[in-house]
Rosetta silent file (secondary structure, phi, psi, omega in degrees, C-alpha in Angstrom):
SEQUENCE: MCHEYFSDDLLFIVYNGKYMKVFFTASQRGKEEFEKYYKQIISIIKEKGYRLLDDDLMSVKTKDFYKNFKEGGREASVEFYNQEIDRMQEADVNVFEVSKHSLSIGFVIKKSLEMNKPTILLYFENSAPLFLSGSDEEKLLLVSYTDTNLKEVLEEALEQASEKRDKRFNFFISDKLLEYLEETSKQLGVTKSKFIRNLIIEHKQKANKVS
SCORE:     score description
SCORE:     0.000 S_00000001
   1 L     0.000  129.674 -178.059    0.000    0.000    0.000 S_00000001
   2 E  -111.477  134.266  176.440    1.434    3.386   -1.012 S_00000001
   3 E  -130.259  151.399  178.095    0.620    6.697    0.668 S_00000001
   4 E  -113.846  134.162  179.354    1.922   10.205    0.024 S_00000001
   5 E  -128.293  141.788  178.181    2.757   12.653    2.821 S_00000001
   6 E  -109.564  133.997  177.721    3.839   16.283    2.605 S_00000001
   7 E  -148.051  120.451 -179.731    6.222   17.836    5.144 S_00000001
   8 L    53.025   44.551  178.163    8.011   21.189    4.764 S_00000001
   9 L    66.099   14.451  177.007    7.168   21.216    1.065 S_00000001
  10 E  -109.831  141.511  178.416    8.776   17.798    0.578 S_00000001
  11 E   -99.076  127.824  176.698    6.901   14.772   -0.697 S_00000001
  12 E  -115.850  131.582  175.819    7.640   11.436    0.963 S_00000001
  13 E   -91.794  123.801 -176.008    6.479    8.149   -0.504 S_00000001
  14 E  -118.297  128.511  177.573    5.499    5.756    2.271 S_00000001
  15 E  -115.794  124.656  178.317    4.980    2.015    1.811 S_00000001
  16 L    51.105   40.830  172.319    3.383    0.007    4.588 S_00000001
  17 L    85.886    7.704  177.795    3.965    2.773    7.111 S_00000001
  18 E  -143.484  155.913  179.785    7.599    3.622    6.368 S_00000001
  19 E   -65.511  140.193  177.526    9.610    5.752    3.973 S_00000001
  20 L   -75.232  119.493 -177.630   10.850    3.936    0.892 S_00000001
  21 E  -103.439  130.757 -175.989   14.657    3.777    1.196 S_00000001
  22 E  -123.336  132.238  173.066   16.762    3.508   -1.947 S_00000001
  23 E  -103.897  133.949  178.721   20.450    2.683   -2.317 S_00000001
  24 E  -134.930  136.076  172.327   22.148    3.773   -5.550 S_00000001
  25 E  -153.535  170.299 -179.795   25.646    3.292   -6.855 S_00000001
  26 E  -162.503  178.197 -179.662   27.586    2.881  -10.094 S_00000001
  27 L   -69.583  128.486  175.096   31.139    2.637  -11.370 S_00000001
  28 H   -60.988  -39.220 -179.554   33.360    5.560  -10.339 S_00000001
  29 H   -68.553  -18.718  179.758   35.280    5.126  -13.593 S_00000001
  30 H   -74.798   -9.526 -178.993   31.994    5.401  -15.464 S_00000001
  31 H   -58.778  -34.180 -177.468   31.702    9.082  -14.552 S_00000001
  32 H   -56.990  -36.716 -178.798   33.754   10.047  -17.578 S_00000001
  33 H  -102.112  -34.143 -167.226   30.997    8.818  -19.887 S_00000001
  34 H  -121.841   15.576 -176.197   27.862    8.616  -17.771 S_00000001
  35 H   -56.939  -40.281 -177.409   28.163   11.204  -14.986 S_00000001
  36 H   -64.179  -31.329  178.121   25.216   13.266  -16.213 S_00000001
  37 H   -76.039  -35.665  174.720   22.990   10.189  -16.028 S_00000001
  38 H   -57.059  -46.631 -178.842   24.242    9.364  -12.522 S_00000001
  39 H   -62.942  -41.658  179.887   23.217   12.873  -11.468 S_00000001
  40 H   -64.204  -40.686  179.808   19.820   12.548  -13.135 S_00000001
  41 H   -61.174  -46.038  178.769   19.150    9.218  -11.410 S_00000001
  42 H   -61.106  -43.570 -179.664   19.942   10.719   -8.001 S_00000001
  43 H   -63.385  -42.396 -179.300   17.728   13.745   -8.720 S_00000001
  44 H   -63.946  -44.070  179.688   14.809   11.572   -9.841 S_00000001
  45 H   -59.247  -45.320 -178.856   15.032    9.389   -6.722 S_00000001
  46 H   -69.777  -41.819 -178.716   15.002   12.462   -4.469 S_00000001
  47 H   -62.708  -31.599 -179.962   12.299   14.275   -6.424 S_00000001
  48 L   -77.285   -6.592  177.090   10.005   11.261   -6.089 S_00000001
  49 L    91.721    6.385  176.246   10.301   11.477   -2.316 S_00000001
  50 L   -78.002  151.809  177.596   12.342    8.330   -1.754 S_00000001
  51 E   -86.750  111.537  177.928   15.075    8.386    0.893 S_00000001
  52 E   -82.581  122.733 -174.441   18.453    8.103   -0.851 S_00000001
  53 L   -85.115  -15.226 -174.109   20.840    6.317    1.501 S_00000001
  54 L  -153.298  121.697  173.956   24.075    7.151   -0.286 S_00000001
  55 L  -122.522   21.630  179.549   25.225   10.023   -2.497 S_00000001
  56 H   -61.011  -28.080 -178.267   28.982    9.403   -2.112 S_00000001
  57 H   -54.458  -40.659 -178.026   29.139    8.488   -5.781 S_00000001
  58 H   -99.519  -23.760 -177.539   28.766   12.144   -6.759 S_00000001
  59 H   -79.743  -18.184  179.729   30.023   13.893   -3.619 S_00000001
  60 L  -111.392  126.416  178.881   33.466   12.236   -3.851 S_00000001
  61 L   -68.601  149.792 -175.807   35.688   12.894   -6.867 S_00000001
  62 H   -58.329  -44.272 -178.648   36.964    9.810   -8.670 S_00000001
  63 H   -65.060  -35.324  177.716   40.646   10.585   -8.029 S_00000001
  64 H   -71.309  -33.762  178.846   39.941   11.128   -4.325 S_00000001
  65 H   -59.632  -50.099 -178.226   37.936    7.901   -4.201 S_00000001
  66 H   -76.413  -29.466  176.634   40.868    5.798   -5.386 S_00000001
  67 H   -63.277  -37.715  179.772   43.417    7.878   -3.454 S_00000001
  68 H   -61.705  -40.726  178.896   41.585    7.011   -0.250 S_00000001
  69 H   -70.644  -37.378 -178.993   42.006    3.282   -0.910 S_00000001
  70 H   -65.691  -41.428 -177.730   45.636    3.679   -1.904 S_00000001
  71 H   -83.070  -32.639 -176.627   46.496    5.583    1.267 S_00000001
  72 H   -85.813  -16.255  178.421   44.119    3.751    3.612 S_00000001
  73 H    63.506 -150.532 -175.974   45.030    0.256    2.518 S_00000001
  74 H   -61.268  -36.256 -178.724   43.004   -2.737    3.635 S_00000001
  75 H   -59.114  -42.454  179.030   41.405   -0.814    6.507 S_00000001
  76 H   -66.302  -38.683  179.847   39.852    1.673    4.075 S_00000001
  77 H   -65.689  -42.982  179.949   38.630   -1.160    1.840 S_00000001
  78 H   -64.242  -43.118  179.815   37.028   -3.007    4.748 S_00000001
  79 H   -62.166  -44.250 -179.931   35.326    0.168    5.979 S_00000001
  80 H   -65.646  -43.430 -179.989   33.952    0.953    2.516 S_00000001
  81 H   -59.269  -50.643 -178.496   32.788   -2.642    1.968 S_00000001
  82 H   -62.579  -37.971  178.975   30.951   -2.792    5.297 S_00000001
  83 H   -63.384  -46.092 -179.383   29.389    0.623    4.699 S_00000001
  84 H   -66.282  -42.641  179.430   28.027   -0.358    1.293 S_00000001
  85 H   -62.835  -42.591  179.327   26.741   -3.725    2.514 S_00000001
  86 H   -62.494  -41.915 -179.321   25.000   -2.081    5.486 S_00000001
  87 H   -68.327  -39.600  177.132   23.320    0.494    3.246 S_00000001
  88 H   -64.048  -38.130  179.482   22.171   -2.145    0.791 S_00000001
  89 H   -67.809  -36.413 -179.465   20.751   -4.189    3.639 S_00000001
  90 H   -71.787  -31.136 -173.968   18.908   -1.150    5.012 S_00000001
  91 L   -67.553  151.983  171.305   17.446   -0.201    1.636 S_00000001
  92 L   -83.497  -32.326 -179.539   14.049   -1.309    0.378 S_00000001
  93 E  -139.508  137.884  175.981   15.331   -1.173   -3.208 S_00000001
  94 E  -110.184  130.042 -176.899   18.877   -1.224   -4.603 S_00000001
  95 E  -119.450  134.194  179.482   19.588    0.632   -7.851 S_00000001
  96 E  -131.484  135.673  171.544   22.706    0.266   -9.994 S_00000001
  97 E   -96.905  119.363 -168.290   23.746    2.053  -13.179 S_00000001
  98 L  -118.838   21.578 -179.964   25.659   -0.605  -15.110 S_00000001
  99 L   -62.970  -36.310  175.444   26.526    0.997  -18.457 S_00000001
 100 L   -92.535  111.956 -176.824   30.213    0.928  -17.476 S_00000001
 101 L   -64.337  134.191 -174.167   31.078   -2.719  -16.898 S_00000001
 102 L  -151.159  129.327  177.681   32.675   -3.232  -13.489 S_00000001
 103 H   -65.301  -37.530 -179.472   33.609   -6.310  -11.469 S_00000001
 104 H   -64.122  -44.699  179.342   33.014   -4.411   -8.230 S_00000001
 105 H   -66.933  -37.360  176.664   29.504   -3.388   -9.241 S_00000001
 106 H   -60.868  -37.696  179.676   28.821   -6.931  -10.415 S_00000001
 107 H   -65.986  -46.086 -178.015   29.825   -8.203   -6.987 S_00000001
 108 H   -70.447  -28.075  173.367   27.528   -5.851   -5.069 S_00000001
 109 H   -63.266  -43.400  177.170   24.665   -6.684   -7.424 S_00000001
 110 H   -59.383  -42.945  179.006   25.189  -10.325   -6.489 S_00000001
 111 H   -64.181  -39.131  179.356   25.110   -9.375   -2.786 S_00000001
 112 H   -60.779  -43.575  179.861   21.905   -7.394   -3.311 S_00000001
 113 H   -69.645  -34.941  176.333   20.193  -10.413   -4.857 S_00000001
 114 H   -64.170  -30.566  176.490   21.488  -12.664   -2.087 S_00000001
 115 L   -76.805   -4.802 -178.358   19.795  -10.274    0.349 S_00000001
 116 L    65.554   34.186 -179.873   16.606  -10.881   -1.642 S_00000001
 117 L   -91.856  142.104  169.043   16.314   -7.166   -2.376 S_00000001
 118 L   -58.008  127.525 -170.825   14.493   -5.757   -5.408 S_00000001
 119 E  -127.991  115.067 -178.625   17.447   -4.836   -7.621 S_00000001
 120 E  -100.582  126.618  175.473   17.214   -2.381  -10.527 S_00000001
 121 E  -112.679  114.973  179.027   19.946   -2.352  -13.181 S_00000001
 122 E  -101.787  136.426  175.358   19.868    0.692  -15.441 S_00000001
 123 E  -142.183  147.668 -177.186   21.935    0.874  -18.618 S_00000001
 124 E   -81.676  120.766  175.610   22.217    3.409  -21.424 S_00000001
 125 L    42.153 -106.608 -172.886   20.851    2.226  -24.777 S_00000001
 126 L   -97.496   24.972 -177.991   23.085   -0.595  -26.082 S_00000001
 127 L   -99.526   33.789 -175.989   25.330   -0.924  -23.016 S_00000001
 128 L   -64.103  139.446  174.755   23.521   -3.919  -21.536 S_00000001
 129 L   -73.293  112.201 -170.789   25.524   -6.179  -19.196 S_00000001
 130 H   -61.128  -43.177 -177.222   25.668   -9.375  -21.245 S_00000001
 131 H   -64.685  -48.802 -177.875   26.067  -11.797  -18.344 S_00000001
 132 H   -70.279  -20.052  178.487   23.253  -10.364  -16.224 S_00000001
 133 H   -64.287  -21.352  179.920   20.985  -10.153  -19.256 S_00000001
 134 L   -92.082    2.582 -177.234   20.676  -13.915  -19.058 S_00000001
 135 L   -79.592  144.655  176.076   19.549  -13.943  -15.425 S_00000001
 136 L  -115.703   26.153  178.453   16.034  -14.998  -14.442 S_00000001
 137 L   -57.804  132.203 -176.642   16.267  -13.748  -10.844 S_00000001
 138 L   -62.814  -35.595 -174.841   12.784  -12.862   -9.594 S_00000001
 139 L   -91.046    3.857 -175.973   13.915   -9.658   -7.852 S_00000001
 140 E   -96.026  129.640  175.300   16.049   -8.388  -10.764 S_00000001
 141 E  -120.136  113.245  179.466   14.839   -5.599  -13.077 S_00000001
 142 E  -102.876  116.618 -168.505   17.085   -4.913  -16.079 S_00000001
 143 E  -130.769  129.605  176.827   16.079   -1.618  -17.690 S_00000001
 144 E   -94.946  145.145  176.773   17.363    0.291  -20.721 S_00000001
 145 E  -138.069  165.125  178.548   17.076    4.074  -20.997 S_00000001
 146 L  -125.747 -175.858  178.004   17.891    6.834  -23.494 S_00000001
 147 L   -61.481  -26.005 -170.541   18.632   10.553  -23.354 S_00000001
 148 L  -105.913  -13.476 -172.167   14.934   11.325  -23.387 S_00000001
 149 L  -123.392   13.649 -175.657   13.192    8.712  -21.218 S_00000001
 150 H   -57.050  -45.201 -177.932   15.332    8.168  -18.105 S_00000001
 151 H   -60.261  -48.962 -179.129   12.831    9.803  -15.732 S_00000001
 152 H   -62.585  -44.775 -177.574    9.883    7.804  -17.042 S_00000001
 153 H   -64.945  -45.192 -177.937   11.832    4.534  -17.107 S_00000001
 154 H   -67.824  -42.212  179.293   13.262    4.903  -13.595 S_00000001
 155 H   -60.279  -42.438  179.179    9.955    5.933  -12.017 S_00000001
 156 H   -66.126  -40.531 -179.945    8.243    2.889  -13.525 S_00000001
 157 H   -64.704  -39.268  178.466   11.070    0.597  -12.415 S_00000001
 158 H   -65.339  -37.579  177.057   10.876    1.904   -8.834 S_00000001
 159 H   -64.672  -44.145  178.915    7.142    1.251   -8.779 S_00000001
 160 H   -63.992  -41.454 -178.671    7.685   -2.304  -10.015 S_00000001
 161 H   -63.747  -36.164 -179.131   10.492   -2.843   -7.497 S_00000001
 162 H   -63.234  -30.801  179.246    8.275   -1.695   -4.625 S_00000001
 163 H   -76.789  -17.196 -178.459    5.846   -4.490   -5.489 S_00000001
 164 L   -92.804   -0.526 -179.554    8.670   -7.035   -5.355 S_00000001
 165 L   -65.840  152.510  179.403    9.649   -6.254   -1.782 S_00000001
 166 L   -62.886  143.569  174.276    9.405   -9.021    0.770 S_00000001
 167 L  -103.434  137.123 -178.847    6.160   -9.347    2.690 S_00000001
 168 L   -73.005  136.106  179.527    6.343  -10.128    6.398 S_00000001
 169 L  -141.178  118.692 -179.375    4.961  -13.516    7.374 S_00000001
 170 L  -103.179  144.427  176.187    4.930  -14.833   10.952 S_00000001
 171 L  -152.500  165.342 -176.885    4.422  -18.463   11.968 S_00000001
 172 L  -108.289  138.980  175.010    4.900  -20.727   14.976 S_00000001
 173 L  -137.446  162.566 -178.735    7.292  -23.681   15.245 S_00000001
 174 L   -74.711  164.911  178.810    8.360  -25.993   18.051 S_00000001
 175 H   -59.615  -38.708 -179.196   11.542  -25.485   20.088 S_00000001
 176 H   -66.767  -41.838  178.295   13.182  -28.454   18.362 S_00000001
 177 H   -66.560  -39.098  178.133   12.441  -27.115   14.893 S_00000001
 178 H   -63.606  -41.979  178.382   13.696  -23.669   15.893 S_00000001
 179 H   -61.333  -43.345  177.938   16.904  -25.189   17.248 S_00000001
 180 H   -63.717  -43.134  179.976   17.408  -27.085   13.991 S_00000001
 181 H   -60.617  -44.894 -179.142   16.686  -23.941   11.951 S_00000001
 182 H   -65.493  -44.199 -178.930   19.194  -21.887   13.914 S_00000001
 183 H   -66.582  -44.648 -177.062   21.937  -24.528   13.742 S_00000001
 184 H   -68.083  -44.131  179.268   21.460  -25.270   10.040 S_00000001
 185 H   -63.901  -35.599  178.170   21.268  -21.644    8.922 S_00000001
 186 H   -66.594  -42.622  178.470   24.393  -20.897   10.946 S_00000001
 187 H   -62.275  -37.542 -178.585   26.263  -23.795    9.312 S_00000001
 188 H   -82.333  -12.268  179.683   25.221  -22.594    5.860 S_00000001
 189 L    73.616   31.695  178.876   26.115  -18.988    6.670 S_00000001
 190 L  -128.502  165.026  176.310   22.660  -17.616    5.851 S_00000001
 191 L   -74.563  162.364  178.069   19.869  -16.041    7.867 S_00000001
 192 H   -61.533  -39.457  179.989   16.963  -18.167    9.091 S_00000001
 193 H   -63.204  -43.847 -179.433   14.648  -16.278    6.737 S_00000001
 194 H   -65.745  -37.659  177.884   16.868  -16.929    3.725 S_00000001
 195 H   -59.580  -45.791  179.996   17.117  -20.627    4.603 S_00000001
 196 H   -66.677  -42.324  177.882   13.320  -20.917    4.675 S_00000001
 197 H   -58.697  -43.404 -178.712   12.962  -18.877    1.456 S_00000001
 198 H   -62.546  -37.855  177.805   15.450  -21.171   -0.291 S_00000001
 199 H   -63.763  -42.193  179.952   13.464  -24.240    0.749 S_00000001
 200 H   -66.033  -43.181  179.289   10.267  -22.728   -0.641 S_00000001
 201 H   -62.898  -42.980  178.875   11.982  -21.708   -3.893 S_00000001
 202 H   -61.636  -42.884  179.173   13.489  -25.189   -4.264 S_00000001
 203 H   -64.605  -40.423  179.697   10.093  -26.805   -3.700 S_00000001
 204 H   -63.687  -42.254  179.446    8.487  -24.429   -6.210 S_00000001
 205 H   -63.121  -41.179  178.142   11.118  -25.237   -8.852 S_00000001
 206 H   -64.677  -40.819  179.769   10.591  -28.974   -8.374 S_00000001
 207 H   -64.344  -39.087  179.350    6.815  -28.530   -8.623 S_00000001
 208 H   -65.670  -36.257  178.690    7.188  -26.564  -11.855 S_00000001
 209 H   -66.877  -38.556  179.385    9.331  -29.315  -13.379 S_00000001
 210 H   -66.012  -42.454 -178.888    6.728  -31.923  -12.503 S_00000001
 211 L   -75.191    0.000    0.000    3.894  -29.874  -13.989 S_00000001
């Protein structure tokens, strides 16, 4: 359910009682070709009333970005990694501009999908990421845009992504089942929720093959 609220002349989009939080990032090296689109994406997200969790992409110059890692070493890399992962986890929707191919961006896209987050990949015209184009991930939205339709395309993608967000579902289990769930999820290195989701997805895939 979506509601609109006005406060101090700002419009906030609220889903299920909370502000829609959006994480956005892209390749720093891509600024040379696609910086104006990065800026437009950030502006559109803010204008629509979504809470943007990170604007470091544009607030930090590319040379300073890489200088920080060079001077800070592993400590700087760990801090940046944890910061990005935390923001992606907090977000309701994760958005990536992928026109400039990047291993780092590919990695965080993978993490976003592992978190079961609605994940929007935007690319300019014929710059589609070939590998991800073959993905059938349920939460993945791969969207092309041009000089003239970025606003329309992104707004529609955000609406679609909001519908793909996880729905809360509570249920009761015995102490023994809970103990098994906790031990098994810990061994697999996943959350209890993700373990249960994976079981449901696996069962659904098997059922589809049978039918």
